[in-house]
N, C-alpha and C positions, 0 to 999 in steps of 0.2 A: 504494500500500500504506500510505501514511501515514494515510489516513483510518480504515482498519479494522485496521491492523497486519498482521503476517505471516500470522496465521491467516486473516484476512479475505481477503488476497491469494491464499492457497492455496485457500480456499473458492470464490472467484470463478473461479480457474483451473480447478478441478474442474467447476464449473457450465458454463463455456465449453466444456471438453472434452466433457462430456456432450451439450451442444447440437450440437457439430460432429459427434460420432459419430451422433447421432440423425438429423441431416440426411443424412449419408452413407448410413445405413441406409435411410432413406426413398427416396433416389435408387436404391439397389440394388434395392429391392423394386418400385418403380414403373416404372423404366426399361424392363425387359423387357415389362411389360404394355402399355406404349404401343406398342412394336413389334408386339406380338401383335394389339392392336386395329387398328392401321394395316393389318396384313396381312389381317385379316378384311375390312376395307373395300376391299382391293385397291390400296392406295396404298404398300405396302411390298413387298419382294420375297417371292415365293412360298416357303413353307416355314416362315416365322415363325409361321404360324397353327397349326402342328401342336402337339398336346397329348400329353403322355406318357400311355401307356395305364394305368399303375399309379397314378401320383401326380396325374394330371389337371392338370399344370402346363405352361405353354408352354416346354418345355425347349429348343427351338431358339432362341427369343428370349432366354432366359436365358443360354445359351452365347454367343450373339452380342452380348450386352450389353457385353462388354469392348471392342468396336470391331472385332473381326475380321470380322464379316459386313458392317459398314458400309464397311470399307476397300475391299471388292470393288466397291462401288457407285461408287467414284471421285469425280469432281468434283461429281456431283449431290448427294452428302451431305457434301461437305467442310465446308459451313457448320454441320452438326450437330456435327462434331468441334470446330470453333472455338468454337461456343456452349458446348459442354460444358467446354472448357478455360477459357473465361472464367468460367463459373459455378462450377467446382470450384477454380479457382486460389485465391481468397480463403479458401475453406473449408479447403483443405489447409494453407495458410499459417497460418491460425488454429490448426489442430490442432498444427502444428509449434511455434508460439510457446507454446501452452498446455503442451505437453509439456516444453519447455525450462524454463518457470516451475516446473512440478511437480518436475522433476529438481533444479533449484537449491534449491527449498524442502526436498526430501528430503535433499540433501547437507548443508544447514545444520543439520538436526535430528539 
């Protein structure tokens, strides 16, 4: 913060937070579509390829994106959960750190 002062530090923190939230948003939007495409190809469990009648979205894949459907697959997909944890760990830690900086800046002003 010494280089740009407190306002610069706050601005950088806001930009980092926006970046982290954008990455999480992209993961939320893309993840279920990957399961849907894999189900269409027959390499993911049956049912994920179903599309909602009214909204035309892969609702089963979206509902299963939280890991509930993958847990039933057992050890075959255990590496998916590990990869997700490794990928999201730094992102979530960055979001936590950014929010702490923002809260400290807000408390000072």
